[in-house]
matplotlib code that plots the C-alpha trace (Angstrom):
import matplotlib.pyplot as plt

x = [-48.0, -47.9, -45.6, -43.1, -42.9, -42.5, -39.9, -37.8, -35.5, -34.6, -33.5, -31.6, -29.6, -29.1, -27.6, -25.4, -23.8, -23.4, -20.9, -18.9, -15.9, -16.6, -15.4, -14.4, -16.3, -14.6, -13.6, -10.7, -7.1, -5.8, -5.4, -1.6, -1.2, -1.2, -3.7, -2.4, -3.2, -4.8, -5.5, -5.3, -7.3, -5.2, -2.0, 1.3, 3.0, 0.1, 1.0, -1.3, -3.7, -6.5, -8.5, -8.8, -9.8, -7.9, -9.1, -7.2, -8.7, -7.7, -7.9, -9.4, -11.4, -9.1, -9.1, -10.3, -8.8, -5.2, -5.3, -5.9, -2.3, -0.8, -1.5, 0.9, 1.1, 4.1, 5.8, 4.5, 2.4, -0.3, -3.0, -6.1, -8.2, -10.9, -11.5, -14.4, -14.8, -16.8, -16.5, -12.6, -12.2, -10.6, -11.2, -9.0, -10.3, -8.3, -10.7, -9.0, -7.3, -4.0, -0.8, 0.2, 3.2, 3.7, 4.5, 2.2, 3.0, 0.8, 2.1, 0.0, 2.0, 3.0, 1.5, -2.1, -3.5, -6.8, -9.4, -7.2, -4.4, -2.1, 0.3, 1.0, 4.7, 6.0, 4.2, 2.4, 3.4, 1.3, 2.6, 0.9, 2.1, -0.2, 2.2, 3.8, 6.3, 6.9, 10.1, 11.8, 14.7, 15.1, 17.3, 17.6, 19.3, 18.9, 18.4, 20.1, 20.0, 23.4, 22.7, 23.0, 23.1, 19.6, 17.5, 14.5, 11.1, 8.7, 11.2, 10.9, 13.4, 12.6, 14.1, 14.3, 14.9, 17.0, 17.2, 17.2, 14.7, 14.5, 12.2, 9.6, 8.0, 10.0, 9.4, 9.3, 8.9, 9.9, 9.2, 11.4, 10.4, 11.0, 14.6, 15.0, 15.2, 13.9, 13.1, 12.4, 10.8, 9.6, 12.0, 13.0, 16.4, 17.9, 19.8, 18.4, 19.1, 18.1, 17.7, 16.5, 13.9, 12.0, 8.9, 6.9, 3.8, 3.8, 3.8, 6.7, 8.7, 11.6, 10.8, 14.3, 13.2, 11.8, 12.5, 15.9, 17.6, 20.2, 22.6, 23.6, 27.2, 26.7, 25.3, 23.6, 23.1, 22.7, 20.2, 20.2, 17.1, 16.4, 19.2, 19.2, 21.5, 21.9, 22.7, 24.1, 22.9, 22.7, 22.9, 20.4, 21.2, 18.6, 20.3, 19.0, 19.4, 16.7, 17.7, 15.9, 13.5, 12.7, 8.9, 8.6, 9.7, 8.3, 9.6, 9.0, 10.5, 12.3, 15.6, 14.1, 13.5, 11.9, 12.9, 10.8, 12.1, 10.5, 13.1, 15.4, 18.6, 22.0, 24.6, 28.0, 31.1, 30.6, 27.0, 26.0, 22.8, 22.4, 19.2, 18.4, 16.2, 13.5, 16.2, 18.3, 20.7, 22.6, 20.4, 22.3, 23.4, 21.7, 23.3, 21.9, 20.7, 20.0, 17.9, 14.6, 15.1, 12.8, 11.4, 14.6, 13.3, 13.2, 16.2, 16.3, 18.3, 18.8, 19.4, 22.2, 20.2, 16.4, 14.2, 11.5, 7.9, 7.4, 10.0, 10.3, 12.9, 14.3, 17.3, 20.5, 22.2, 24.9, 26.3, 22.4, 22.1, 20.0, 21.7, 22.9, 25.0, 22.5, 22.5, 19.5, 17.6, 16.4, 15.7, 12.0, 10.5, 9.5, 8.6, 8.0, 10.1, 8.5, 8.2, 8.1, 11.1, 13.0, 11.9, 12.9, 12.8, 16.3, 16.5, 18.8, 18.3, 21.0, 24.2, 26.5, 27.9, 25.6, 28.9, 31.0, 33.6, 37.1, 40.4, 40.8, 37.2, 34.7, 32.0, 29.3, 25.9, 23.6, 21.1, 18.0, 19.3, 22.5, 24.4, 24.4, 23.4, 26.2, 24.8, 25.6, 29.0, 29.5, 27.1, 29.1, 31.1, 33.3, 33.8, 36.8, 36.4, 35.8, 37.4, 35.2, 35.8, 33.8, 36.5, 37.0, 39.7, 38.6, 35.3, 34.2, 30.9, 30.1, 26.6, 24.2, 27.0, 28.9, 31.7, 33.9, 37.5, 39.6, 42.9, 45.1, 43.1, 40.5, 42.4, 42.1, 40.1, 38.7, 35.1, 33.6, 30.6, 29.6, 26.7, 25.1, 22.8, 19.2, 17.3, 14.0, 14.4, 16.8, 18.9, 21.9, 21.7, 24.1, 25.4, 27.7, 29.1, 31.2, 34.9, 36.8, 40.3, 43.0, 43.1, 39.1, 39.6, 39.5, 41.1, 39.9, 41.9, 40.5, 42.1, 40.9, 40.8, 42.9, 43.4, 43.8, 47.0, 45.5, 42.5, 41.9, 39.6, 37.4, 36.4, 34.0, 33.5, 30.0, 28.5, 24.9, 23.9, 24.9, 28.1, 31.0, 34.1, 36.5, 36.6, 39.8, 41.3, 43.5, 45.2, 44.9, 44.8, 44.7, 44.5, 42.6, 43.2, 41.6, 37.8, 35.5, 33.8, 30.6, 28.6, 29.7, 28.7, 31.2, 31.1, 34.0, 34.1, 36.6, 37.0, 37.5, 37.2, 39.1, 36.5, 36.5, 32.7, 30.9, 29.3, 26.2, 26.8, 24.9, 22.3, 22.7, 25.5, 26.3, 28.7, 28.7, 28.5, 31.8, 32.0, 30.8, 30.7, 28.3, 28.1, 25.7, 26.6, 30.5, 30.9, 34.5, 35.6, 37.8, 41.2, 40.8, 41.6, 38.7, 39.7, 37.3, 38.3, 36.3, 35.9, 34.0]
y = [32.3, 34.4, 32.2, 32.0, 35.7, 36.4, 33.6, 34.1, 37.1, 34.7, 31.5, 33.9, 35.2, 31.6, 30.8, 34.0, 32.7, 29.0, 30.3, 32.7, 32.0, 30.3, 32.1, 30.2, 30.9, 33.8, 33.4, 31.8, 32.4, 34.4, 32.0, 32.3, 28.7, 28.2, 25.5, 22.0, 19.6, 16.4, 14.2, 13.9, 11.5, 10.0, 10.1, 10.8, 7.8, 6.5, 4.3, 3.7, 6.6, 6.6, 9.3, 12.9, 14.5, 15.1, 16.0, 18.2, 18.2, 20.7, 21.2, 24.5, 26.8, 28.4, 31.7, 30.9, 34.0, 32.7, 29.5, 31.0, 31.6, 29.1, 26.0, 24.2, 21.1, 19.5, 18.8, 21.6, 19.7, 22.2, 20.4, 22.3, 22.0, 23.3, 23.7, 23.4, 23.8, 22.0, 23.4, 22.5, 20.5, 21.6, 19.5, 19.7, 18.1, 17.7, 18.7, 15.7, 12.2, 12.5, 11.2, 7.8, 6.5, 9.7, 11.1, 13.9, 16.5, 19.1, 21.5, 24.0, 27.1, 27.9, 31.4, 29.5, 31.2, 30.3, 32.8, 34.7, 35.3, 32.6, 31.2, 27.6, 28.5, 25.5, 24.3, 20.7, 18.5, 15.5, 13.1, 10.3, 8.1, 7.3, 3.9, 1.0, 3.4, 6.8, 9.1, 9.4, 11.5, 15.0, 18.0, 20.5, 23.9, 27.1, 30.6, 33.5, 37.2, 38.7, 41.7, 39.8, 36.1, 35.4, 32.5, 34.0, 32.5, 32.5, 32.6, 30.6, 28.6, 26.8, 23.7, 22.9, 19.1, 18.7, 20.2, 23.5, 26.3, 29.1, 31.2, 28.6, 27.7, 25.9, 22.1, 22.3, 25.1, 25.1, 27.8, 28.3, 27.6, 29.8, 28.6, 29.5, 25.8, 24.6, 21.1, 19.4, 15.8, 12.9, 13.8, 11.3, 10.3, 13.3, 16.1, 19.4, 23.1, 25.3, 29.3, 31.6, 33.7, 36.8, 35.5, 38.9, 37.7, 34.3, 32.6, 30.4, 32.2, 34.0, 37.6, 39.0, 42.8, 42.8, 39.8, 39.1, 35.6, 34.2, 31.0, 28.5, 27.0, 24.6, 25.0, 21.8, 18.6, 15.1, 12.8, 9.4, 7.2, 7.4, 10.3, 13.1, 15.9, 19.2, 22.7, 23.9, 27.5, 30.6, 34.5, 36.5, 40.0, 42.1, 45.0, 48.6, 50.9, 53.4, 56.7, 58.2, 61.0, 64.0, 63.9, 67.5, 70.2, 71.6, 74.9, 74.8, 78.2, 80.8, 78.5, 75.1, 72.5, 69.2, 66.9, 63.9, 61.3, 58.0, 55.6, 55.7, 57.9, 57.8, 60.9, 60.5, 62.7, 65.3, 66.4, 69.5, 71.1, 74.3, 76.4, 77.7, 80.6, 80.7, 81.2, 78.4, 80.4, 79.5, 81.6, 79.9, 76.6, 74.6, 72.6, 68.9, 68.4, 64.8, 62.1, 61.3, 57.7, 55.6, 57.7, 57.5, 58.9, 62.5, 64.6, 67.8, 70.7, 74.5, 77.1, 79.7, 82.5, 83.3, 81.9, 84.7, 83.7, 85.5, 83.5, 80.2, 77.9, 74.4, 72.2, 70.7, 68.2, 65.9, 63.2, 62.1, 58.5, 55.1, 52.1, 51.1, 54.1, 55.6, 59.3, 61.3, 63.1, 66.6, 68.7, 69.4, 70.1, 73.5, 74.9, 78.7, 80.2, 81.0, 84.4, 82.4, 82.6, 79.5, 78.7, 75.1, 73.7, 72.6, 68.8, 66.0, 63.7, 61.1, 59.9, 57.6, 55.6, 52.4, 50.1, 52.0, 54.4, 53.5, 55.0, 58.1, 57.9, 60.8, 61.4, 62.2, 64.1, 65.5, 68.0, 69.3, 72.9, 74.3, 75.1, 78.3, 78.8, 78.9, 76.6, 73.6, 74.2, 75.8, 73.0, 69.9, 67.9, 64.9, 62.3, 60.3, 57.8, 60.1, 63.5, 65.9, 68.3, 71.2, 73.1, 69.9, 71.6, 69.2, 70.0, 70.7, 71.8, 71.8, 73.1, 70.7, 68.2, 68.3, 66.2, 65.8, 64.1, 62.5, 64.1, 61.8, 58.8, 57.8, 56.3, 52.7, 51.1, 54.3, 54.7, 57.5, 59.5, 62.7, 65.2, 67.1, 69.6, 68.6, 71.7, 70.0, 69.3, 72.7, 69.9, 67.7, 64.2, 61.6, 59.3, 56.3, 54.7, 51.7, 52.7, 49.8, 49.6, 48.0, 45.0, 44.5, 44.5, 41.6, 40.3, 38.4, 36.3, 35.4, 32.5, 31.3, 27.2, 26.2, 30.0, 30.6, 32.6, 34.2, 35.7, 38.4, 38.3, 41.3, 41.9, 43.9, 44.2, 45.5, 46.5, 46.2, 49.7, 48.6, 51.0, 49.5, 49.5, 47.8, 47.4, 45.8, 43.1, 40.1, 37.1, 33.9, 35.0, 38.5, 39.3, 42.6, 44.0, 46.2, 45.2, 46.0, 42.8, 43.0, 41.3, 41.9, 40.8, 39.4, 39.4, 38.2, 37.3, 35.7, 38.4, 36.2, 38.8, 41.6, 44.1, 44.7, 44.1, 40.7, 39.0, 37.4, 35.5, 35.1, 32.9, 33.3, 32.9, 30.9, 32.2, 31.0, 33.5, 34.3, 32.5, 34.6, 34.0, 36.1, 35.7, 37.9, 36.6, 37.1, 37.4, 39.0, 38.4, 40.5, 39.6, 36.8, 36.6, 34.6, 32.6, 32.0, 29.7, 30.4, 27.6, 28.3]
z = [-121.0, -118.0, -116.0, -118.9, -119.1, -115.4, -115.2, -118.4, -116.9, -113.9, -116.2, -118.3, -115.2, -114.0, -117.5, -117.0, -113.5, -114.4, -117.5, -115.2, -113.2, -110.0, -106.6, -103.6, -100.5, -98.3, -94.7, -92.7, -93.1, -96.3, -99.5, -100.7, -102.1, -105.7, -107.3, -107.5, -110.2, -108.3, -111.0, -114.9, -117.3, -118.9, -116.7, -117.6, -119.3, -120.8, -124.0, -127.1, -126.1, -128.6, -127.2, -128.2, -124.7, -121.7, -118.3, -115.6, -112.1, -109.6, -105.9, -106.2, -108.5, -111.4, -112.8, -116.1, -117.8, -116.8, -118.5, -122.2, -123.1, -120.8, -122.5, -124.8, -126.8, -128.4, -130.5, -132.4, -135.4, -135.9, -133.7, -132.8, -129.7, -127.6, -124.1, -121.5, -117.6, -115.1, -111.9, -110.8, -113.8, -117.2, -120.0, -123.5, -126.6, -129.8, -133.1, -134.9, -134.2, -132.7, -135.0, -134.6, -132.6, -131.3, -127.5, -127.2, -124.5, -122.7, -120.4, -118.3, -117.6, -114.2, -114.4, -114.2, -111.1, -108.9, -108.1, -105.7, -108.4, -106.6, -109.1, -109.7, -110.1, -112.1, -115.2, -115.1, -117.8, -118.9, -121.7, -123.4, -126.5, -129.3, -130.0, -127.8, -126.0, -124.7, -125.3, -122.1, -122.7, -120.9, -121.3, -118.4, -117.8, -115.9, -117.0, -114.4, -114.6, -116.0, -113.7, -110.2, -111.0, -109.6, -111.1, -113.3, -113.2, -116.1, -119.1, -122.3, -123.7, -127.2, -128.7, -132.3, -133.7, -136.5, -139.3, -137.7, -139.2, -136.7, -138.7, -138.0, -134.8, -132.3, -131.8, -128.0, -125.6, -121.8, -119.0, -115.8, -112.7, -109.5, -109.4, -112.8, -114.2, -117.4, -118.1, -121.4, -121.0, -122.9, -125.8, -128.6, -129.9, -132.1, -132.4, -130.9, -130.5, -127.6, -127.4, -125.0, -126.4, -125.4, -126.8, -126.4, -128.8, -127.6, -131.1, -130.4, -133.5, -133.3, -134.7, -135.2, -135.4, -131.9, -129.6, -127.8, -128.4, -126.7, -127.5, -124.9, -124.4, -126.9, -130.5, -130.5, -128.3, -129.1, -127.3, -127.3, -126.0, -122.4, -121.9, -119.2, -120.4, -119.1, -121.1, -117.5, -117.4, -119.4, -118.1, -119.8, -120.6, -121.8, -122.7, -121.8, -124.8, -124.0, -122.4, -119.6, -120.6, -118.8, -118.2, -116.6, -114.7, -111.4, -109.7, -105.9, -105.8, -108.1, -107.7, -106.5, -109.6, -109.4, -112.5, -113.1, -115.4, -117.0, -114.8, -112.0, -112.1, -111.4, -111.4, -112.6, -110.8, -114.2, -113.6, -115.5, -115.8, -117.8, -117.8, -121.3, -122.1, -125.0, -127.6, -126.6, -125.0, -121.6, -119.0, -115.8, -114.4, -111.7, -109.0, -108.7, -105.0, -104.7, -106.2, -104.2, -103.0, -103.0, -105.9, -107.6, -111.1, -109.5, -109.2, -107.2, -108.5, -107.6, -110.0, -109.3, -110.5, -109.9, -112.7, -113.5, -113.7, -117.1, -119.1, -120.4, -120.0, -120.8, -119.7, -121.1, -118.9, -118.9, -116.4, -115.6, -116.5, -115.9, -114.2, -117.8, -118.3, -121.1, -121.0, -120.0, -122.9, -121.2, -124.4, -125.6, -122.2, -121.7, -118.1, -116.4, -113.9, -110.5, -108.1, -105.1, -102.9, -102.0, -98.4, -98.7, -95.3, -94.6, -93.5, -93.6, -96.5, -96.2, -94.1, -96.2, -93.6, -94.2, -95.1, -92.3, -92.7, -94.1, -92.0, -94.4, -95.6, -95.0, -92.9, -95.5, -94.8, -97.6, -96.8, -98.7, -99.6, -100.0, -96.8, -96.1, -92.3, -89.8, -87.3, -89.5, -89.1, -85.7, -84.2, -85.4, -82.6, -83.3, -80.6, -80.5, -77.6, -74.5, -76.5, -77.7, -80.6, -81.2, -83.4, -85.7, -88.6, -91.4, -92.7, -96.1, -97.6, -101.3, -102.3, -100.0, -98.6, -95.6, -95.4, -92.1, -93.0, -90.5, -89.2, -91.2, -90.4, -87.9, -84.8, -84.8, -81.9, -80.9, -81.1, -83.4, -82.8, -84.6, -83.5, -86.5, -86.8, -87.3, -88.8, -88.2, -84.5, -84.0, -82.2, -82.8, -84.0, -83.1, -85.4, -84.6, -88.0, -87.9, -88.5, -90.1, -88.4, -90.5, -88.5, -89.0, -92.8, -94.8, -98.1, -101.2, -103.8, -106.8, -109.0, -112.1, -112.3, -115.7, -117.0, -120.8, -121.2, -124.2, -122.4, -119.6, -117.1, -116.1, -112.5, -110.4, -106.5, -105.8, -102.4, -101.8, -102.6, -106.3, -106.0, -108.0, -105.6, -108.0, -111.8, -112.7, -114.8, -113.9, -116.0, -113.7, -110.0, -107.7, -104.0, -103.1, -99.5, -97.4, -97.8, -95.3, -93.7, -95.6, -98.0, -101.7, -105.4, -107.5, -111.1, -113.5, -117.2, -119.8, -122.5, -125.1, -128.1, -126.4, -126.6, -122.6, -122.3, -121.5, -124.9, -124.5, -127.9, -131.0, -132.2, -136.1, -136.7, -133.7, -131.5, -127.7, -124.6, -122.9, -120.0, -116.6, -113.2, -110.7, -107.0, -104.9, -101.2, -100.9, -97.3, -96.4, -92.9, -90.5, -90.4, -93.3, -97.1, -98.4, -101.7, -104.5, -107.0, -110.5, -112.7, -116.1]

ax = plt.figure().add_subplot(projection="3d")
ax.plot(x, y, z, "-o")
ax.set_aspect("equal")
plt.show()
């Protein structure tokens, strides 16, 4: 009895350890590779399978918590199962006998990871048949972002077999890989309907009140025996209808405000910020200074009048939006003024010349505070080639922004340099922006293949800072001149319903998406007109 009492706790500890997720030995180079399936029992393609248990052997230990929601059995026949582990082997056992003459598909999702959280990336599929033949047809497609055209990983596409009932669980489910590609394999002959679904609760049912669904360019597709068919690609648009909300206002001084929002911001050309007193009356206005990149959810502003530390204020603003154009909500946040005098350290925040300067474009410098010291203007030097100008005539200041305009246009073939006062170093800083001569600029010709004479095509040219440079409309072709030789993003869609915005379609009632073309790597070459032929 003494022996048993002394050793019982040790036995319990050993049992607990045996049930935990094993951890791979440490040491050696960092493991950045996801787990790999070495073998399955039975193997894919097995026919006349009469068992109930499947074994999956991996090359390394698996994070078992990542498996729970990443096993899918198809078709959805209400089959229940249990799982258990033995070192690197996962065993899945069905509770009941599998139905006769049926192709059973078990998929392990790409989010399954090893103990270092490296994901598989692509789903693993094992298919067997309980009859003499295994279904062999395949439907593929791709999911892309409607924002920039990039493929989207780990999205769900659901497939229903006729008769379609979208209030019930989908018959099949597929997950996109790192290239946005999805694949339904081992399908039998029949008519199918596919939809993209943001299945947030993972129940394989379209909950219409809370989940976004999108249709493909065909309502349904007929699959014959051993067919390989494609649904082409779908551009997924998750509309952002939520307005950015003001979370707090910090007073760095009696005039300087730090506005913190719950998402990244943009400013349109009509920004207006009003400071209200405790009665809701306008006390003064505040001028926006800059968005604090990379913390683009923070906006700095400066009140035109001091805000008393004994008073309570709120804000009312317009022209502050998110990337989707939703206007910011600023009401409801109260804050106290301050007695601290504004001693903000003046410094350079940004130089807007990353894409170079066009012949008539101003060189622009954004400072941290309003420009009210003479040295910023007095110390400015513009160098055209070998000629220095310390009295450049075309200078403009607006609050905290300095703009240096050309005298008509920057001289072609002459290098430009700008010596700008840096208050931090108390010295001038030199900037050498690329100045695009007219002969260096390029062009772009857009041409629609087999255009529809009854429809208009809307297009946008966007630079790498996501600034929309051109937003216009065409019928069959258009030529755009004087583009800087850099990389752009091109977006163009066919406006079939005439509402001037891209329509992603409808699942029920079925309405196909409007044709859209997105290219994020459009290179313009110096002196050339690039041709892009769009085929929808």
